[in-house]
VOLUM-501794 format. One line per field, with one value per residue: residue in three letters; x, y, z of N, C-alpha, C, O in turn. Coordinates in Angstrom, 3 decimals. Atoms other than C-alpha are relative to their C-alpha. Layout:
REM VOLUM-501794
rest (ALA,...)
n_c1 (X,...)
n_c2 (Y,...)
n_c3 (Z,...)
ca_c1 (X,...)
ca_c2 (Y,...)
ca_c3 (Z,...)
c_c1 (X,...)
c_c2 (Y,...)
c_c3 (Z,...)
o_c1 (X,...)
o_c2 (Y,...)
o_c3 (Z,...)
***
This chain:
REM VOLUM-501794
rest (MET,VAL,LYS,SER,SER,ARG,LYS,GLN,THR,SER,ILE,LYS,VAL,ASP,PRO,GLU,ALA,TRP,GLU,SER,ALA,LYS,GLU,ILE,PHE,ALA,GLY,TYR,GLY,ILE,SER,VAL,SER,ASP,ALA,ILE,ASN,ILE,PHE,LEU,HIS,LYS,VAL,LYS,LYS,VAL,GLY,GLY,LEU,PRO,PHE,GLU,MET,ARG,ASP,GLU,GLU,TYR,LYS,GLU,PRO,THR,LYS,GLU,GLU,ILE,LEU,GLU,GLY,LEU,ARG,GLU,ALA,VAL,LYS,GLU,VAL,LYS,LEU,SER,GLU,GLU,GLY,LYS,LEU,LYS,LEU,LYS,THR,LEU,ASP,GLU,SER,ILE,LYS,LYS)
n_c1 (-0.843,-1.013,0.208,-1.179,-0.442,0.799,-0.236,1.197,0.083,1.268,0.382,1.285,0.825,1.408,0.696,0.983,-0.751,-0.540,1.069,0.402,-1.075,-0.016,1.073,-0.369,-1.097,0.543,0.574,-1.123,-0.605,-1.243,0.171,-0.519,-1.449,-0.436,0.180,-1.059,-1.232,0.084,-0.231,-1.417,-0.777,0.261,-0.743,-1.397,-0.140,0.161,-0.843,0.844,1.388,0.468,1.206,-0.113,0.631,0.427,0.974,1.333,0.530,-0.817,0.727,-0.895,0.311,0.547,-0.865,0.145,-0.753,-1.427,-0.303,0.048,-1.231,-1.094,0.142,-0.454,-1.456,-0.562,0.159,-0.986,-1.321,-0.078,-0.132,-1.342,-0.942,0.174,-0.432,1.178,0.295,-1.152,0.387,-0.741,-0.547,0.717,-0.424,0.645,1.424,0.169,-0.363,1.072)
n_c2 (-1.073,-0.356,-1.399,-0.613,-1.247,-0.508,-1.388,-0.846,-0.842,-0.709,-0.072,-0.636,0.916,-0.330,0.493,1.039,1.212,0.503,0.643,1.217,0.981,0.380,0.989,1.227,0.648,0.523,1.297,0.953,-0.028,-0.784,-1.452,-0.659,0.028,1.354,0.138,-0.775,0.778,1.131,-0.595,-0.363,1.242,0.566,-0.857,0.419,1.367,0.068,-1.019,-1.024,0.069,1.395,0.083,-0.763,-1.321,-0.297,-1.058,0.588,0.204,0.982,1.196,1.087,0.386,1.344,0.932,-0.336,-1.236,0.338,0.767,-0.922,-0.779,0.877,0.202,-1.243,-0.060,0.992,-0.573,-1.072,0.613,0.604,-1.097,-0.539,0.955,-0.093,-1.337,-0.809,-0.823,-0.210,-0.011,-0.940,0.519,-0.538,-1.399,-0.793,-0.073,-0.873,-1.383,-0.586)
n_c3 (0.480,-0.986,-0.361,-0.601,0.613,1.117,0.367,-0.038,1.184,0.166,1.413,0.276,0.775,0.201,-1.191,0.344,0.335,-1.271,-0.764,0.724,-0.159,-1.419,-0.183,0.722,-0.713,-1.263,0.345,0.006,-1.325,0.011,0.014,1.202,-0.157,0.376,1.446,0.650,-0.157,0.934,1.310,0.127,0.110,1.328,0.935,-0.111,0.514,1.457,0.634,0.617,-0.443,0.052,0.814,1.234,0.029,1.359,0.218,-0.089,1.345,0.702,0.414,0.400,1.379,0.167,0.733,1.417,0.260,-0.057,1.215,1.129,-0.062,0.434,1.458,0.640,-0.137,0.925,1.344,0.172,0.119,1.344,0.962,-0.171,0.603,1.452,0.392,0.289,-1.170,-0.866,-1.401,-0.833,-1.252,-1.163,-0.152,1.045,-0.313,-1.165,0.342,0.832)
ca_c1 (2.141,5.406,4.952,8.481,10.326,7.904,8.340,5.753,4.550,1.808,-0.078,-2.941,-5.775,-9.292,-11.478,-14.198,-11.646,-10.093,-13.403,-14.389,-11.014,-11.155,-14.473,-13.220,-9.989,-11.943,-13.714,-10.295,-9.467,-6.704,-6.251,-5.527,-1.980,-1.656,-2.998,-0.499,2.338,1.139,1.070,4.614,5.979,4.327,5.829,9.260,8.686,7.516,9.773,6.924,3.214,1.528,-1.285,-1.774,-2.499,-4.507,-6.418,-10.103,-10.763,-8.077,-9.501,-7.611,-7.244,-9.245,-7.561,-8.914,-7.406,-4.023,-4.116,-5.103,-2.165,0.180,-1.232,-0.630,2.940,3.628,2.238,4.496,7.559,6.777,6.302,9.579,11.401,9.987,11.260,7.714,7.738,10.468,9.977,10.981,13.247,11.898,13.966,12.550,9.004,9.470,11.019,8.119)
ca_c2 (-7.189,-6.375,-3.155,-2.609,0.509,2.359,5.638,8.315,10.163,12.512,12.307,14.241,12.073,12.445,12.194,10.176,7.718,7.406,6.590,4.105,2.391,2.371,0.486,-1.993,-2.674,-3.112,-5.975,-7.642,-6.834,-4.369,-0.624,1.874,2.046,-1.753,-1.587,1.143,-0.977,-3.971,-1.764,-0.462,-3.992,-5.132,-2.149,-3.187,-6.847,-6.225,-3.216,-0.864,-0.363,-3.692,-3.035,-1.680,1.997,2.875,5.810,5.199,5.422,2.870,-0.028,-3.292,-4.145,-7.141,-10.228,-9.219,-5.716,-7.160,-9.654,-6.903,-4.784,-7.733,-8.394,-4.744,-4.929,-8.092,-6.401,-3.390,-5.608,-7.509,-4.252,-2.986,-6.156,-5.685,-2.076,-0.699,0.928,2.531,1.680,4.330,3.556,4.175,7.374,8.607,7.848,9.735,12.848,13.525)
ca_c3 (26.086,27.900,29.860,31.140,29.986,27.741,25.877,26.646,23.544,22.468,19.179,17.644,16.371,15.063,18.199,16.434,15.036,18.506,20.171,17.458,17.647,21.450,21.358,18.774,20.678,23.922,22.171,21.859,25.461,24.568,24.939,22.182,23.559,23.242,19.687,18.748,20.170,18.169,15.060,15.699,16.226,12.992,11.118,12.396,11.492,7.904,7.277,6.411,6.736,7.536,5.068,1.553,1.069,-1.989,-3.319,-2.639,-6.382,-7.274,-9.215,-9.492,-13.201,-14.339,-15.771,-19.183,-18.917,-17.958,-20.847,-23.292,-22.117,-22.602,-26.103,-27.027,-25.710,-27.734,-30.884,-30.315,-29.824,-33.056,-34.982,-33.540,-34.602,-38.135,-38.155,-38.350,-34.920,-32.805,-29.145,-26.622,-23.721,-20.235,-20.013,-23.333,-22.211,-18.943,-20.548,-22.979)
c_c1 (0.958,-0.112,1.187,0.418,-0.755,0.334,-1.327,0.012,-1.362,-0.287,-1.346,-0.786,-1.411,-0.777,-1.023,0.697,0.540,-1.062,-0.464,1.029,0.033,-1.051,0.348,1.089,-0.471,-0.622,1.052,0.688,1.324,-0.334,0.493,1.524,0.564,-0.064,1.087,1.329,0.022,0.310,1.490,0.892,-0.176,0.738,1.464,0.203,-0.069,0.818,-0.806,-1.407,-0.516,-1.317,0.220,-0.679,-0.329,-0.934,-1.372,-0.592,0.810,-0.833,1.017,-0.334,-0.534,1.008,-0.031,0.791,1.495,0.410,-0.001,1.257,1.207,-0.052,0.510,1.524,0.674,-0.095,1.060,1.410,0.171,0.163,1.384,1.037,-0.062,0.420,-1.158,-0.366,1.270,-0.504,0.868,0.574,-0.815,0.355,-0.666,-1.483,-0.256,0.227,-1.093,0.290)
c_c2 (0.401,1.482,0.604,1.170,0.384,1.456,0.745,0.877,0.679,0.079,0.706,-0.938,0.560,-0.585,-1.105,-1.319,-0.641,-0.772,-1.289,-1.099,-0.528,-1.080,-1.337,-0.752,-0.588,-1.372,-1.096,-0.062,0.737,1.488,0.560,-0.014,-1.372,-0.176,0.756,-0.735,-1.208,0.488,0.304,-1.235,-0.635,0.801,-0.412,-1.365,-0.059,1.058,1.079,-0.105,-1.432,-0.175,0.828,1.349,0.292,1.196,-0.658,-0.295,-1.013,-1.227,-1.021,-0.387,-1.437,-0.855,0.339,1.256,-0.256,-0.741,0.901,0.866,-0.807,-0.243,1.222,0.110,-0.967,0.517,1.061,-0.559,-0.603,1.069,0.622,-0.903,0.046,1.373,0.939,0.945,0.147,0.092,0.992,-0.736,0.595,1.462,0.910,0.197,0.982,1.458,0.728,1.406)
c_c3 (1.125,0.296,0.726,-0.887,-1.279,-0.245,0.001,-1.243,-0.050,-1.496,-0.119,-0.905,-0.145,1.179,-0.299,-0.320,1.270,0.772,-0.669,0.194,1.426,0.283,-0.663,0.749,1.326,-0.231,-0.060,1.360,0.049,-0.029,-1.335,0.042,-0.392,-1.520,-0.765,0.111,-0.927,-1.412,-0.210,-0.122,-1.383,-1.074,-0.018,-0.653,-1.523,-0.739,-0.711,0.548,-0.148,-0.748,-1.253,0.156,-1.454,0.001,0.002,-1.370,-0.799,-0.309,-0.481,-1.439,-0.055,-0.750,-1.493,-0.367,0.001,-1.268,-1.229,-0.038,-0.457,-1.505,-0.761,0.052,-0.967,-1.432,-0.257,-0.151,-1.384,-1.059,0.069,-0.656,-1.526,-0.523,-0.295,1.153,0.825,1.427,0.757,1.200,1.137,0.196,-1.016,0.293,1.131,-0.372,-0.756,-0.340)
o_c1 (0.523,-0.079,1.063,-0.214,-0.540,0.708,-2.279,1.052,-2.279,0.580,-2.147,-0.293,-1.832,-0.729,-1.161,0.242,0.530,-0.818,-0.711,0.687,0.228,-0.781,0.132,0.994,0.013,-0.579,0.738,1.611,2.160,-1.432,1.111,2.172,1.580,0.849,1.599,2.104,1.059,1.083,2.049,1.849,0.774,1.281,2.067,1.173,0.716,0.907,-0.329,-1.655,-0.273,-2.055,1.118,-1.711,0.540,-1.621,-1.529,-1.456,0.487,-1.577,1.803,-1.502,-0.117,1.941,0.998,1.418,2.225,1.438,0.856,1.813,2.077,0.982,1.217,2.152,1.681,0.857,1.673,2.194,1.226,0.982,1.948,1.956,0.938,0.363,-0.952,-1.258,1.965,-1.245,2.066,-0.002,-1.602,-0.524,-1.082,-2.031,-1.255,-0.462,-1.258,-0.500)
o_c2 (0.654,2.310,1.670,1.403,-0.184,2.178,0.328,1.437,0.319,0.455,0.703,-1.367,1.439,-1.796,-2.052,-2.384,-1.864,-1.884,-2.288,-2.245,-1.723,-2.051,-2.406,-1.966,-1.638,-2.236,-2.274,-0.849,0.464,1.885,-0.144,-0.217,-1.460,-0.726,0.263,-0.753,-1.535,-0.138,-0.038,-1.232,-1.168,0.222,-0.541,-1.572,-0.771,1.030,1.677,-0.780,-2.073,-1.128,1.670,1.466,0.254,1.480,-1.751,-1.162,-1.293,-1.725,-0.750,-0.615,-2.307,-0.336,0.296,1.316,0.314,-0.428,0.749,1.099,-0.295,-0.238,1.088,0.513,-0.624,0.374,1.093,-0.048,-0.446,0.918,1.002,-0.427,-0.214,1.618,2.003,1.783,-0.836,1.013,1.103,-1.703,1.516,2.284,2.019,1.272,1.701,2.338,1.929,2.050)
o_c3 (2.249,-0.615,1.328,-1.917,-2.350,0.679,-0.660,-1.590,0.688,-2.285,0.816,-1.948,0.607,1.396,0.475,0.098,1.409,1.240,0.007,0.484,1.649,0.989,-0.092,0.930,1.748,0.644,0.116,1.569,0.910,-0.419,-2.134,-0.985,-1.082,-2.135,-1.770,-0.845,-1.505,-2.137,-1.252,-0.897,-1.956,-2.014,-1.084,-1.382,-2.149,-1.966,-1.675,1.547,-1.171,-0.500,-1.296,0.817,-2.325,0.983,-0.541,-1.502,-1.954,0.537,-1.389,-1.754,0.710,-1.363,-2.168,-1.424,-0.810,-1.870,-2.100,-1.112,-1.160,-2.174,-1.759,-0.927,-1.586,-2.199,-1.324,-0.950,-2.000,-1.965,-0.958,-1.323,-2.196,-1.728,-0.878,1.020,1.081,1.771,0.498,1.697,0.925,0.458,-0.682,0.051,1.118,0.144,-0.546,-1.030)
***
């Protein structure tokens, strides 16, 4: 890691998380500061967070759930084409 001109900063962190991370990073032979620099470079490289952020209760839909949703959408399109159902535009759906 290049250590020439560095910016000094101060952050507030959870002390337990800091100590846990410090131990883990030591296993890689790097400091928390090195790890933060790696993180910042990765953020720059990918143009955002370098990992997914999800609600802990988020559940990835199963293949069956996705297929069922697609089947329902196809049914609605067919009913719409037959004049038996009026589909809402995205704007109409959002306005409720």
